Structure formats: C-alpha cells, structure tokens
N, C-alpha and C positions, 0 to 999 in steps of 0.2 A: 481668751486664749491667754496662757502664760507666756511672758516674755522670757526668751531664751538668749543668754550672752555666751557666745562661744568663740574662741579664737584657736585657729591651727596655727602653730609656727614650726616650719620644718626646718631643719639644720643640723649641724654638728655640737654636740656638747663640748665645751671647751675645756671643762675642768669638771670634778666630781661634784654634784650638787650637794647641797647641804639641807638637812630637815631639822628644826629646831623648834621648841616648844615655847610658846609665850604667853604672857598674861591672858591675852585674848584668843587663844588657841594654837594652831600650828603655822608655822611659816617654812615653806621651800624656795630655796634660792639656786638658781642655775645660770651659767653663761651659755649663749646659743650663738652660734655663726652662722650667717644665711649669706649667700651670693647670688646675685641675679645671673641668668645665662649670659655667657660671654665677658663676665667681670672678671678681673684678675684679682681683685681683694674682697675679702669677706667683711662683712657688717657685724659686729658684734654687739649683742643685745644681754643685758640682765634681766631675767625674768623671774617676778617675786609672785609666788601663788600662796594665798592665805585659805587654810581650810581648819575643820574642827573635828574629823574624825580619825580616831587612834588607829584604825583599820588602814584608812589611806596614808597615814604617816609611816607604817609599816612597808607598804606597797611602795611608796616613793623612795624610802631610805634604800630599798633593794633594786628599784630601776634606775634611779640618778647615778649610773656608773659609767664612767668613759670606757668607750672600747668596744 
C-alpha cells in the first residue's frame, strides 16, 4: 500500500497567496489564520506548497484570492 501524506488546514486566508516558478518547479505561499474554539486570538501560519504541474499553478493562481 502506498503512503499518503495529507494535511487539512482550515482557516482564513490572511492575504492574497502567491504562486511563483522556481528552478525546481512551482511554489505557492499563503498566510492562514486559525483559531481554537473559544479563543480570542488567531494563530497565523505561513504555508509553502511545492508542486510541478502547470495546470495546478493556474488553478492556485485563481483560487488563492482573499474574500
């Protein structure tokens, strides 16, 4: 059986994410704010996602918008 690495991070996009081409492929960077139930402050994380598909780059450029 193949190993699957999967993470689901649910939260608010803090700013418009960026997608850029690097020497080794594509990189998407986004800021995500999460909050535990009952907490008054958000925890902000920078998420970096590496990939190689041009189709995925086009999708992420359209999807990583705030609002």
